[in-house]
SEZAMI-991796 format. One line per 5 residues: number of its first residue (from 1); their letters; for each residue x, y, z of N, C-alpha, C. Coordinates in steps of 0.2 Angstrom, whole numbers, plus 2048, in hexadecimal, padded with zeros to 3 digits. Each point is the difference from the previous one (the first is absolute). Example, Ala and Ser with C-alpha at 12.3 -4.5 7.8 and 13.67 -1.06 7.14 Angstrom:
<recs>
1> AS> 842 7E4 827 7FC 806 800 804 806 800; 7FE 805 7FC 804 806 801 7FC 805 803
</recs>
This chain:
<recs>
1> MKYGV> EC5 289 C7D 7FC 7FD 805 7FB 7FB 7FD; 800 7FA 803 7FB 7FB 7FE 7FC 7FE 806; 7F9 800 7FF 7FB 7FE 805 7FE 7F9 7FF; 801 7FC 806 7FD 7F9 800 7FC 7FF 806; 7FD 7FA 800 7FC 7FE 806 802 7F8 801
6> HAGLW> 800 7FE 806 802 7F9 802 7FA 7FC 7FE; 801 7FA 7FD 7FA 7FC 7FE 7FD 7FD 806; 804 800 806 7FD 7FD 806 7FA 803 803; 7FF 807 7FD 7FA 803 803 7FA 7FC 7FE; 800 7FC 7FB 7FA 7FD 7FE 800 7F8 801
11> MANWT> 806 7FE 803 801 7F9 800 7FE 7FD 807; 7FB 7FA 7FF 7FF 7FC 806 805 7FC 802; 804 7FD 7FB 805 7FC 801 806 802 7FB; 806 7FF 802 806 802 7FC 800 7FD 7F9; 7FD 7FA 7FF 800 7FD 7FA 7FA 801 7FB
16> DELDP> 7FB 805 802 7FA 802 7FC 802 801 7F9; 7FB 7FF 7FC 801 802 7F9 801 807 7FF; 804 802 7FC 802 808 800 7FD 803 7FA; 7FD 7FD 7FB 7FE 803 7FA 7FA 805 802; 7FB 7FE 804 7FB 805 801 803 807 804
21> ILKTV> 805 7FE 804 803 806 804 804 804 7FB; 804 7FD 7FB 803 804 7FB 7FC 805 7FC; 7FA 7FD 7FE 7FB 804 7FC 7FE 806 804; 7FE 7FF 807 7FE 805 804 805 805 801; 806 7FE 801 806 805 801 801 804 7F9
26> ADLGY> 7FF 7FD 7FA 801 804 7FA 7FA 804 7FF; 7FA 7FE 802 7FA 804 7FF 800 807 804; 803 7FF 806 801 806 805 805 805 7FD; 805 7FE 7FC 805 804 7FD 806 800 804; 802 7FB 803 807 7FF 803 805 7FF 7FB
31> DGVEI> 806 801 801 805 7FF 7FC 802 7F8 800; 7FF 7FD 806 802 7F9 801 7FE 7FE 807; 802 7F9 801 7FD 7FD 805 806 7FC 804; 800 800 807 805 7FC 803 7FD 7F9 802; 804 7FB 7FF 7FE 7F9 801 805 7FD 805
36> SLLGM> 7FD 7FC 804 804 7FC 805 802 7FA 7FC; 806 7FD 802 803 7FA 7FD 7FE 7FA 805; 7FC 801 805 7FD 7FA 804 7FC 7FC 7FB; 801 7F9 800 7FD 7FC 7FC 802 800 7F9; 806 803 7FE 802 801 7F9 804 7FA 7FE
41> NEDRA> 7FF 7FE 7F9 804 7FB 7FD 802 803 7F9; 804 7FC 7FC 802 803 7FA 7FA 801 7FB; 7FC 7FB 800 7FA 800 7FB 7FB 806 802; 7FF 801 807 7FC 805 802 803 807 7FE; 807 800 801 803 807 7FF 800 801 7F9
46> TSIGK> 800 7FC 7FB 800 801 7F9 7F9 802 7FE; 7FB 7FD 803 7F9 801 7FF 7FE 807 802; 802 802 806 7FF 807 803 803 805 7FC; 806 7FF 7FE 804 805 7FC 7FC 802 7FA; 7FE 7FA 7FC 7FC 801 7FA 7F9 804 802
51> AVRDH> 7FD 7FE 805 7FA 804 802 801 807 802; 805 801 803 802 807 802 800 804 7F9; 804 7FE 7FC 801 803 7F9 7FA 801 7FC; 7FC 7FB 800 7FA 800 7FD 7FB 805 802; 801 802 806 7FB 805 803 804 807 800
56> GLEVT> 805 801 7FD 804 806 7FF 803 803 806; 802 7FB 805 802 802 806 808 7FF 801; 803 803 804 807 7FE 803 7FF 7FD 806; 806 7FD 803 7FF 7FC 806 806 800 804; 7FF 800 806 806 7FF 805 7FE 7FB 805
61> CSDGL> 805 7FD 803 7FF 7FA 804 802 801 808; 7FD 7FC 804 802 800 807 801 7F9 802; 804 7FF 806 801 7F9 802 802 800 807; 801 7FA 804 803 800 806 803 7F9 801; 803 7FE 806 804 7FA 801 7FC 7FC 805
66> GPDKD> 800 7FA 800 7FE 7FB 805 806 7FE 805; 7FE 7FD 806 805 7FF 804 805 7FB 7FE; 7FE 7FB 7FB 805 7FC 7FD 804 803 7FB; 800 806 7FE 803 804 7FC 803 807 803; 802 7FF 806 802 806 804 807 802 7FE
71> ITSVD> 801 805 7FD 807 802 7FE 804 803 806; 7FD 801 806 803 802 806 802 7FA 804; 7FE 7FA 7FE 801 7FB 805 808 7FE 801; 801 7FD 806 807 7FE 801 801 7F9 7FC; 7FB 7FD 7FE 801 7FA 7FC 802 801 7F9
76> PAIRQ> 806 7FE 7FD 802 802 7FA 7FB 7FD 7FA; 7FD 7FA 802 7FB 7FD 7FB 7FA 804 7FF; 7FD 803 806 7FA 804 800 802 806 7FC; 806 803 801 801 807 7FD 801 7FE 7F8; 803 7FB 7FE 801 7FE 7F9 7F9 7FF 7FD
81> AGIDY> 7FC 7FD 804 7F9 7FF 7FD 7FC 807 7FF; 802 804 804 7FD 807 7FF 803 804 7FA; 806 7FF 7FF 804 803 7FB 7FD 7FD 7F9; 7FF 7F9 800 7FE 7FD 7FA 7F9 802 7FF; 7FC 801 805 7F9 802 7FF 800 807 7FD
86> LKWAI> 804 805 803 800 807 7FD 802 800 7F9; 805 7FC 7FE 802 7FF 7F9 7FA 7FE 7FC; 7FC 7FB 802 7FA 7FE 7FD 7FB 805 7FF; 7FF 804 806 7FB 805 800 802 806 7FB; 806 801 7FF 802 805 7FC 7FF 7FE 7F9
91> QMTAR> 801 7FA 7FE 7FF 7FD 7FA 7F8 800 7FE; 7FC 7FE 805 7F9 801 7FF 7FD 807 7FF; 803 804 804 7FF 807 7FF 801 803 7F8; 806 7FE 7FE 801 802 7F9 7FC 7FC 7FB; 7FE 7FA 801 7FC 7FC 7FC 7F9 803 800
96> IGSRG> 7FD 803 805 7FA 803 800 800 807 7FC; 806 803 800 801 806 7FC 802 806 805; 801 7FF 806 801 805 805 808 801 800; 802 807 802 807 801 801 801 802 807; 7FB 7FF 805 801 801 807 7FD 7FA 804
101> LAGVV> 803 7FE 805 7FE 7FB 805 802 803 807; 7FA 801 804 801 803 806 7FC 7FD 806; 802 801 806 7FC 7FD 806 804 7FE 805; 7FE 7FC 804 804 7FE 806 804 7FA 7FE; 805 802 7FC 805 7FB 7FD 806 7FE 804
106> YAPWG> 800 803 806 806 7FF 804 800 7FB 806; 7F9 7FE 802 7FF 7FC 805 7F9 7FD 800; 7FE 7FB 803 7F9 7FE 801 7FC 805 803; 7FA 801 7FE 7FB 805 803 7FE 7FD 807; 800 804 805 7FE 7FE 806 805 7FC 804
111> VYDYP> 806 800 7FE 805 7FC 804 805 805 804; 801 7FF 806 804 805 804 806 7FD 803; 805 803 800 806 7FE 804 805 806 801; 7FD 804 804 803 807 801 807 7FF 803; 802 7FC 805 807 800 802 805 7FF 7FB
116> NKEAR> 7FE 7FD 7FA 805 7FE 7FA 7FE 805 7FA; 7FD 805 801 7FE 804 7FB 806 803 7FB; 805 802 803 806 803 7FC 803 7FA 7FC; 801 7FA 803 802 7FB 7FC 7FC 7FD 7FA; 7F9 800 802 7FB 7FE 7FB 800 805 7FA
121> AMRAA> 800 807 802 800 805 7FA 806 7FF 7FC; 806 7FE 803 806 7FF 7FC 7FF 7FA 7FB; 7FE 7FB 803 7FF 7FA 7FC 7FB 801 7FA; 7FB 804 801 7FB 802 7FB 803 804 7FB; 805 805 802 803 804 7FB 805 7FC 7FC
126> EAFAA> 803 7FB 803 805 7FB 7FC 7FC 7FC 7FB; 7FA 7FE 802 7FB 7FD 7FB 7FF 804 7FA; 7FE 806 801 7FF 805 7FB 806 801 7FB; 805 800 803 807 800 7FC 800 7FA 7FB; 7FE 7FA 803 800 7FA 7FC 7FB 800 7FB
131> IDQTL> 7FB 804 800 7FB 7FF 7FA 801 806 7FB; 805 804 802 801 806 7FB 801 7FE 7F9; 803 7FB 7FE 801 7FE 7F9 7FA 7FE 7FD; 7FC 7FD 804 7F9 7FE 7FD 7FC 806 7FF; 800 805 805 7FC 806 7FF 802 803 7F9
136> ADEGV> 807 801 7FF 803 803 7FB 7FE 7FC 7F9; 800 7FA 800 7FF 7FC 7FA 7F8 800 7FE; 7FC 801 805 7F9 800 7FF 7FD 807 7FF; 804 805 802 7FE 807 7FF 7FB 802 805; 801 7FD 806 7FB 801 806 803 804 806
141> TLGIE> 7FD 804 803 802 804 806 7FC 7FD 806; 804 7FF 805 7FD 7FD 806 7FE 806 805; 7FB 800 803 7FE 805 805 7FF 7FD 807; 804 803 805 7FF 7FD 807 7FB 805 803; 7FB 7FC 803 7FA 804 803 801 801 807
146> AINRF> 800 806 803 800 801 807 7F8 7FF 802; 7FF 7FC 805 7FA 7FF 802 800 801 808; 7FA 800 803 7FF 801 807 802 7FB 805; 801 802 806 803 7FC 805 7FC 7FA 802; 7F9 800 7FE 7FC 7FA 801 800 7FB 7FB
151> ETDLV> 804 801 7FB 801 7FB 7FA 807 7FE 7FF; 805 804 803 807 7FE 800 804 804 805; 806 7FD 802 804 804 804 806 802 7FD; 801 7FF 7F9 806 800 7FD 801 807 7FC; 7FB 802 7FC 800 806 7FC 7F9 804 801
156> NTSAE> 800 804 805 7FA 804 802 800 807 7FD; 806 803 7FF 801 807 7FE 803 801 7F9; 7FF 806 7FD 804 802 7FA 807 7FF 801; 803 802 806 807 800 801 802 7F9 800; 7FD 7FB 803 802 7F9 800 7FF 7FD 7F9
161> AVAMA> 7FB 802 7FC 800 7FD 7F9 806 803 7FC; 801 806 800 806 803 7FC 806 7FD 803; 801 7FF 806 807 7FD 802 800 7F9 7FE; 7FB 7FC 7FF 801 7F9 7FE 801 800 7F8; 7FD 805 7FD 801 800 7F8 807 802 7FF
166> NASGS> 803 805 804 807 802 7FF 804 7FB 802; 7FF 7FC 805 804 7FA 802 801 7FB 7FB; 7FB 7FF 7FC 800 7FB 7FB 805 801 7FA; 802 807 7FF 805 801 7FB 7FD 800 7F9; 7F9 7FF 800 7FE 7FF 7F9 7FC 806 7FE
171> DHVGV> 801 802 7F9 7FD 805 7FD 7F9 7FE 7FE; 7FE 7FA 801 7F9 7FE 7FE 7FC 7FE 806; 802 803 806 7FC 7FF 806 7FF 807 803; 7F9 801 801 7FE 807 802 7FB 7FF 806; 7FC 805 801 7FB 800 805 7F9 801 7FE
176> LLDTF> 7FB 7FD 803 7F9 801 800 7FE 803 806; 7FC 806 800 7FD 803 806 7F9 800 7FF; 7FC 7FF 805 7F9 800 800 7FD 804 806; 7FB 804 7FE 7FE 805 805 7FC 7FD 806; 7FD 7FA 7FF 7FD 7FD 805 805 7FE 806
181> HLNIE> 806 7FE 7FE 805 7FE 805 804 806 802; 801 805 7FC 804 806 802 7FC 804 805; 7F9 800 7FF 7FC 803 805 801 7FD 807; 801 7FA 801 801 7FC 806 807 802 803; 805 7FF 7FC 807 800 802 804 807 800
186> EKDMG> 7FE 804 7FC 805 806 7FF 7FD 806 803; 804 804 804 7FE 806 803 7FF 806 7FB; 804 800 7FA 7FF 805 7FB 800 7FC 7FA; 7FA 7FF 7FD 7FF 7FD 7FA 804 803 7FA; 7FF 806 7FF 804 803 7FB 807 7FF 800
191> AAIAH> 803 801 806 807 7FF 801 802 7F9 7FE; 7FC 7FB 802 801 7F9 7FF 801 7FE 7F8; 7FB 803 7FD 800 7FF 7F9 806 804 7FC; 801 806 803 806 803 7FD 807 7FC 801; 800 7FD 806 806 7FC 801 801 7FB 7FB
196> AADKL> 7FB 7FD 7FD 801 7FA 7FC 800 803 7F9; 801 806 7FE 800 803 7FA 804 7FC 7FB; 806 7FF 801 805 7FC 7FC 7FE 7F9 7FE; 7FC 7FD 805 7FF 7F9 7FF 7F9 7FE 7FF; 7FB 805 800 7F9 7FF 800 7FE 7FE 7F9
201> VHFHV> 7FE 7F9 7FF 7FE 7FE 7FA 7F9 7FE 7FF; 7FC 801 805 7F9 7FE 800 7FC 803 806; 7FA 802 7FF 7FC 803 806 7F9 7FE 800; 7FE 7FE 806 7F9 7FE 801 7FC 805 804; 7FA 801 7FE 7FC 804 804 7F9 7FD 802
206> SDNDR> 7FF 802 806 7F9 7FF 803 800 804 806; 7FA 801 803 800 804 806 801 7FC 806; 800 803 806 802 7FD 806 7FC 7F9 802; 7FA 7FF 7FD 7FD 7FA 801 800 7FB 7FA; 805 801 7FC 800 7FC 7F9 7FB 802 7FB
211> GVPGS> 7FC 805 802 7FB 802 7FB 802 805 7FB; 7FB 803 7FD 801 805 7FA 805 805 803; 805 802 7FC 804 806 802 7FC 806 800; 801 804 805 7FD 806 800 7FA 800 805; 7FE 7FA 802 7FA 7FF 804 801 800 808
216> GHVPW> 807 800 801 802 800 807 804 805 803; 805 7FF 804 804 805 802 808 800 7FE; 801 7FC 7FB 807 801 7FD 802 807 7FE; 806 803 802 801 807 7FD 802 800 7F9; 7FB 800 7FC 802 7FF 7F8 804 806 7FE
221> GEVRD> 7FF 806 803 804 805 7FD 808 7FF 801; 802 7FD 806 807 7FE 801 802 7FB 7FB; 7FB 7FB 7FE 802 7FA 7FC 801 803 7F9; 7FB 804 7FE 801 804 7F9 806 804 7FF; 801 804 805 806 804 800 807 7FD 7FF
226> ALKAM> 800 7FA 804 806 7FC 800 802 7FD 7FA; 7FA 7FD 7FD 801 7FD 7F9 801 805 7FB; 7FD 805 800 801 806 7FB 808 802 801; 802 801 806 807 803 801 805 7FB 7FC; 7FF 7F9 800 805 7FC 7FD 7FE 7FE 7F9
231> AFDKW> 7FB 803 7FD 7FE 7FF 7FA 7FE 7F9 7FE; 7FD 7FD 805 7FE 7F9 800 7FC 7FE 7FA; 802 7FC 7FC 7FC 7FF 7F9 7FF 7F8 7FF; 800 7FC 806 7FF 7F9 7FF 7F8 7FE 802; 7FF 7FA 802 7FA 7FE 802 7FD 803 806
236> IVAEM> 7FA 802 800 7FC 801 806 7FA 7FC 800; 800 7FB 805 7FB 7FB 7FF 7FB 800 807; 7FA 800 7FE 7FB 800 806 800 7F9 802; 803 7FE 806 7FF 7FA 803 7FB 800 806; 7FA 7FF 7FF 7FB 800 804 7FD 7F9 802
241> FVIAG> 7FF 7FF 806 7FC 7F9 802 7FA 802 804; 7FA 800 7FD 7FA 803 803 7FA 7FC 802; 800 7F9 7FE 7FB 7FC 800 801 7FA 805; 7FD 800 806 801 7FB 805 7FC 7F9 7FD; 802 7FB 804 7FC 7F9 7FF 803 7FC 7FB
246> NPASA> 805 801 7FD 803 7FB 7FB 807 7FE 802; 803 7FB 7FD 807 7FE 803 805 805 7FF; 800 803 7FA 806 805 7FF 7FF 806 805; 7FA 802 801 800 805 805 802 7FE 807; 7FE 7FA 802 803 7FD 807 807 800 800
251> DLNIW> 804 7FF 7FB 807 800 800 802 807 802; 7FC 805 7FE 803 807 801 7FC 803 806; 7FC 7FC 804 7FD 803 806 7FB 805 7FF; 7FC 7FF 7FA 7FA 804 7FF 7FA 7FD 803; 7FE 803 805 7FA 7FD 804 7FA 803 7FF
256> RDIEP> 7FF 805 7FD 7FA 804 7FE 801 803 7F9; 7FA 801 7FD 801 804 7F9 802 807 801; 806 801 7FD 803 807 801 7FC 805 7FB; 7FF 7FD 7FA 7FC 804 7FB 7FA 7FB 7FE; 7FA 803 7FE 7FB 7FC 7FE 800 7FC 7FA
261> EATDA> 805 802 7FB 800 7FC 7FA 807 801 7FD; 803 7FB 7FD 807 800 7FE 801 804 7FA; 7FB 800 7FB 801 803 7F9 7FF 808 802; 7FB 801 804 800 808 801 806 802 804; 803 7FC 804 806 802 804 805 802 7FB
266> AKRAL> 801 7FB 7FB 805 801 7FB 7FF 806 7FC; 7FA 802 7FE 7FE 806 7FC 802 806 804; 7FE 800 806 801 806 804 808 801 802; 803 7FA 800 808 801 801 803 803 7FA; 7FE 7FE 7FA 803 802 7FA 7FF 808 800
271> AFMRQ> 7FA 802 801 7FE 807 800 805 804 805; 800 7FD 806 805 804 805 807 800 7FE; 803 7FB 7FD 807 800 7FE 801 805 7FA; 7FB 800 7FB 801 805 7FB 800 807 802; 7FB 801 805 7FF 807 803 806 802 804
276> TFG> 803 7FB 804 805 802 805 807 800 7FC; 802 7FB 7FC 806 7FF 7FD 801 803 7F9; 7FB 801 7FD 800 803 7F9 800 7FB 7FB
</recs>
């Protein structure tokens, strides 16, 4: 088991300087940090990778797709642009030093087209099949994140994420589950996690308000027992967004301060994860 925290907890903008954040993460005792590829380029990826190592941390990455890179599009040129982007993102992930890339990698965030959901899901799976060799070459595993209905109509549940990963036919494509989204979409959180057992490659924790895990009403006993039953030994990352009033928070609809201070939230989250998951 590795415990991480998403750097976005401290970031006002996705391109903020990361070195002070990395120092804080290391000082708190985390194993590693999760970094968004938003605003990434080759030089920045190389620099971040070195800084992560200099602070004695490991790293995992997350990303998403824009409308001009929608791998579910009926337009072949847009789909190809998405495939090309994902290949680039995989290469940047490896350059940073991460072996995992996860997130809303199957469609643009906040775009809905429910009548064509089945066909869109199939096109996404076909795109993942097309990047299988790049994943293999770079030693990276891709995680499909199930998120809530207010952010996508395509992959809301564990079952939908697993189905898309299986449809890709790639051994390098798995599933990311997140307790914030599970709390909204799943009737039985433990069963949903168990359903993903063979495909679960990454796990995000926060409580029902995106704050410190253990401070709200997520059924943490169910979460713990489900992960323990599958002997989950990969990353558990605290993905919390708690401070209102900056551009990154607006992207995630954080309209009030969920916790009073980011570093304190990270400290409390790590203590909770260690106590709950061992």
